[in-house]
N, C-alpha and C positions, 0 to 999 in steps of 0.2 A: 440461313440456318437459324433455328430457334435459339433464343438466349438460354444459357444454362440456369437452372433453378434448383436450389437445395432446400429440402424440408426434412423435418424429423417426424416420425410416426411413433407414438407410444400406444401400445395395445395390451389388452388383458382380457381374460375370460374366466368365468367361475361357474361352479355347479354346487348347489346345496344338496349334497348327498352323494355325488360322484359315483354313478350317475344320479341325476336329480334335476330339479328345475334350474335351468342354466341361462346365462346371458353373457354378452360381451360388450366391451367399450373400447373406443379408440379416439385419439386426438391427434390432429396434424398441427405441428408447431413450426413457427418461423425461427430458425436457429440464430438469425441475426439479431432478433429482439427478444426471443424467449416467449413471444405471445402466441396463444392458441389461435389457429386459423379456422379450424373446423372440428366439430365433435360428432361422433356417431355411436349409437348403442342399440341393442336389440335383445329382446327376450326370445330364446330359440326353443323353448320347451325342454323336454327331458334330454340331457346329454351329459357327457363327461367333462371334466376340467379341460382335458387336452383338446377335445373337439371345440369347446367354447373359445379356447385360446387361439386356435387356428382360425376360427370364424372372425375373431377380433382382428387378427393380422390381415385377413382378406379385406375386411371392411376398411381398415386404416389405409391400406395401399390403394384401394378403390377411391377413397375420399381424396387422397393426395393427387391421384391422377385426374380426378374430376375438377380439382381446384385450378390446375394449370394445364388445360388441354393443349395450349399453344406450345408448351415446352417440348412435347413429343419425347424423343429419345434423349433429349438433353436434361430431362428431369432426373434428379438424384435424390433418393430417399434413404435416410438412415433410420432403421427400425430399432427401437429400444423396448425390450420386454423382460419381465422377470421370470419367464418360462425358459429354463435352460434347454428343455426338450425341443421347443420350437426353434430357438436360436441356433442350436447345434445342428438340427436336421436341415433347416433352411440354408445354413452356411455350408452344408455338404460334409460336415465332419462326422455326423452320426447317420447310420442307416435308418431308413424308415421301414419298420417291419410290421407295424400294426395296420391291418387292412382299412380301418376307419380313417387313418391319418394320411394314407397315400393319395387319395383323391383331393383331400383338402390342401395338402402340400402342392399338388399339381395346380390347383386353382390359384393358390397364392403366387406361385412362380409364373403364372401366365398373365398376371395383371400388368406387370412391367418387365422389361428385359432384365434377366438376372444380373447383368453387369451394372444396372442402374440402382440396385438395392444392396445395402450393407446391413449387418445385424450386430447388435451389442446386447449382452446380458446386463441387467441392472438389478440391484436389490429391490425387493417389494416396496420398501419405504420411498424409493424414488419413482415409483410408478403409481402414485396415489390417484392421479387424475383419471387414468384409464380404469383403475380398479374401482373408483367411485362410480364411473359411468356404467360399468358392468353390474355393480350392485343396484344402481338405480333401475337398470333394465330388469333385473330379477325381481325387485320390489314391484315394478309395474306388472310383470307377469303374474305375480302372486295375487295382485288385485284385479286381475282380469283385463288388463289394458296393455298397450304398448308404450314404450318410452317416448317422450316428446322432448325435443331439444329446448323448447321454450321454458320448460319446467325444471331443467337441470340446474343443480347448484354444484356440480362436480368441480368447476373451476375454483371454487372457494376453498376446496380441500387440497388443491394441487400445491406441491412444494414450490417455493420461489425459484424462478429460473433466471439464469443470466445468459447473455448472448454467448453462443458457442460456435466453433468452426468444425467443419467436417473434412475428412473422415474421422472416425473415432480413434481413441488411443489404441496402441498395439497391444498384443498379448491376448490370451484366451479369456473368455467372459469370466468376470469375477476373479481375476488373477490377483489376489491380495499380496502374494509374494512379490510380483513384479512392481506393484504399487509401493510396497515397503522398500524395495531396493531403490526406487527413484527417490523416495523420501530420505533414505539414508544418504544418497549422493548429494541431494540438495542441502541437507543439514551440514554435511562435511564441507561443501563448497562455501556455504555461508559463514561457517566458523573458521574457514581457512586452516583446517586441521586435518591430519591424516586419520585421526581416531574417529570412531563412530559411536553413537549412543546405543545402537542396536546391533550387538554382535550376533554371530551365528551361535546357537545354543551349544554349550560344551557338554560332552558326555558325562554321565554320572560316575562317581568314584565308588567302587565296591565298599560296602560298610563292613569292615572286619570285626566290628563289635557285635554283629548279629550272629548267633550260633548257627552252625551248618545244619543242625537237625531241627525239625519243627518243634514248637512248644506245645502243639496240639495236633490231633489227627485231622487231616482234611476231609471234607465231605466228598463222597463219590462224585466224580465229574469236576472236582476242584483239586486236581492232583498236585503232587510235589514238583519241585523244579529240578531240571537237570543241572549238571555242574558246568556245562559248557558256557564260556563267556565270549562266544564268537561275535565279532563286530564286522561291518563291511570293510572291504579292503581299503587301504589308504591310511594315512596318519592324520587323525583329526586335529585341527588347530584348537587350542584351548585358550581361555582367558579373554580379556576385554580389549586386546590390542586390535589394530586395524587388520582387516581381512579382505580378500577379493570378493566381489559380488558373485556368489555361486549360483545365482538364478533361482528358479523355482525348484523346490525339492520334489522327490517322489513321495507323495503323501499317501500313506496306506490307511484306509478306513477299515477297521477290523470289526466285522459284524458276526457275532455268534449266531448260529442257526436257531430257529424257533424250537419250541418244546416238542418232544416226542412223548410217547406213553411212559417212557422210563424216566423222564426228567423230573416230574414232581415226586416220584418215589425215590429219588436220589440214588439211582442204581448206576454202577459202572457201565458206561456205554462208550466203547472205543471203536477201533477199526477191526477188531477181531471177533466181533459179535454178530448180531442179526441184521445190522444195518437198517434200523427202524425208519419209518417214514414220519413226517410231521403229523402231529395230532391236530384236531380241529383248532385247538388253542394256538398251536404252532403256526398253522396256516394263517390265522388271523394276525399273529405277530409279524409274519412275513409280509402280509399286505400293508400293515401299518408302516413297516420299515420302508416298503416301496414308495408309499405316499410321502414319507419323510424325505427320501432322497430325491424324489421328483420335485418337491418344493424347494429343497436345498439347492439343487442345480449345479453340483460340483463334480459328481462321479463321471469319469471318462472311460474307465475300463472296469471289468468285473472278472475276478479270478476266484475259483471255488475249490474247496476240498472235493475229492471224488465221492464222498459218502452221500447217501441219498438225502439225508436231512438238510445238508448244506446245498446240494444241487437244487432241491425244491425251494429253499429260501432264496437262493441266487436267481432262480428262474422268475420268481415273483417280481424282484427288482428289475431284472433285465427286460421283462415284458413291458414294464411301465416306462423304462427309459429308452427302449429301442436299441439295446446293446446286446452283443453276444457274450457268452460266458466261456471263459477259458478254464480248464481243469489243471491243477497242479497237485501231483501226488504228495508233495512235501507238506501240504496243508492238512493232511488227514490227522485224525485224533490218535492218541496212543493206543497201541494194542495192549489190552489189559489181561490177556491170556485167559486163565481159568476163572478170573474174577468177573469176566463180562456178564452183565445182567444181574449181579449180586449187589446187595447193599453193603455198606461198610461194616455193619454189624455181622452180617452173614460171613463176610470174608474173615473177620476176626475170629468167629467161631470155628471156621473150617481150616484156616491157614494162618494161625496166630503167629508162628515163628517167621513165616515168609513175610507177613505183613509188617512185623517189627523190623525185619532187615530192610524191607523196601522203604519204610519211613526214615530209616537211619542213613540211607545212602542213595544218591541219585544214580549211582551205577548199578543198582540192583533191579532186576526185572521182576514183574509179577510172576506168580506161580504159573507153570505151564508154558513157558517160553514167550511171554509177552515182551514189551519193549521197556527198557530203562528210560528214565527221563533224560539221561545224558545222551542217549541215542536219539531221542525225540528232538532235543535241542540242536543236535548236529544237522538233522535233515531240515528242520524249520529254518535254521540260519542259512542253509544252502538255498532253500526256496526263496527266502527274503532277498538274498543277493541276486538271484536270477530275476526276480520281479523288479527290484530297484534298478538294475541295469537296463532291463527291457523298457521300463516305463519312466525313465528319468524325466522329471519335470511335470509328471502327470498325476492325477488323483485316481487311485485305484481302490476299488472295494474288494476286500478279501473276505469271503464268506467261509468261516472255519469254526474251530472248536475251542473249548476252554484251554487245553494245554498249549496249542500253538499260539493263541492270542496272549496268554500270560507270558509265554516264552519270548515273544516278540517285544512285549513291553519291558520285560526284565532285561533283555539284551540291550534295548535302547537306553535304559537307565544305567547300564553297567553294574547292575545289582547282583548280589549273591543268590544262590539257589533258594535260600530260605525266604526270599522276598515274595515268592509266589504264594506262600501261606498267608500273606498279608493283603492279598487282592481278592475282591469279590467280583464275580462275573456272572451276571444273570442271563437267562435265555433271551436271545434277540437284542442283547445290549450292544452298544457301539463304543469303540475305543479308537483312538487315532494316533499314529506315529508318523512323523515326517523325517525322511532321510535325505541329507544334503550330499553334494558331490564330493566333499572332502572327508566323508565318513562319519560326520556328526549326525546325531539323531535327537529328535525333540518329541517327547510325549505330550500330546495336546489334549487328550481326552481319555477317560477311563470309565467303563461301565455306565454309560449314559442310557437311561431307559425312558427319558421324557417323551419320546415319540410313541410310546406304548400306552400313555395315559390319556 
């Protein structure tokens, strides 16, 4: 029987334009010494990032197999890539839906027996060697030539490696929470103490000094808050005392849909109106969000409001990640009744008394039988509880609207209804809330639009 042999393959691919001029790079590494054993790279013409990444994987596996032909089925390859898409699909956790990816994944799976290959997601900063090779290949293609190993300087840019053992650490790729839990345990053991320096975040305490009514009128699409203060079931632990390791939270990434024709005109656009589609600007925002989440590599599930603008935004991300989209009715926008399609000024002209009453109380519904914000808060909280229970420990992208997102943030903070008047939420912006098993919630991000620039 052939002697067992273990190697690490780091692979990457890129496209300057997506699609555009593309190339890949891969390096085979000895885990016992951290030394590179072989490099490969190639300019492949016009292709997408994902195609180039898969081509890099295939080349890396092929190079590993060629280095140790005598190992046969005893060869063990641990693949490290910063492409969450490739890692999750090749690990069998994500479906392969894109027709261009299916034959490439089949080619990669055929190089070595599936039981011989394991996969790990790593941050881009830890994949500099393969990234540099891919860029060298693209530079060569730009100059009308092919990459040559003898001219490569990629190894000079590679991060310092130390000997390692296989298989990789347990847990999903990029699981920072699991890593933090291990760090807490190690610190506690080293200090010989039951306390920890890193407690689970405690919920916010409502600020009773903030008036219940707004100090200024909200812009349409930036509505007032409901009065509901629902929190997930369970009694959250507070303070800095020792706590059990709750594991990974359900992390809700809150993506507001892209622009519609009504968005720049600041018109009320809820669930009782025309259900507009994304504008050309909104479709571009959805695509940039999809690129962002593909590069980030953390989204595991997608849940969307049933309204068209959200379903279109969610579809752009789902197509890029190879995921399905689940619909939850609780994530739909407020029904603004007779105010649908009107500007705030037009509502003030036509329904002044109703508007005044609506601004004064979250229990008051818009003219014509719309929803009060108290009602919205109740159904949003119910949707949150369903999603947190179903996807415990996973990262879920919720594609929804202004009111649901602000409500989820407000409830996570334990803030009063008036807090929503102090939040800005742009089209296609990203916010993040993590929900732990004991009922605690932690707001990690609000109204991030850096991916749109």
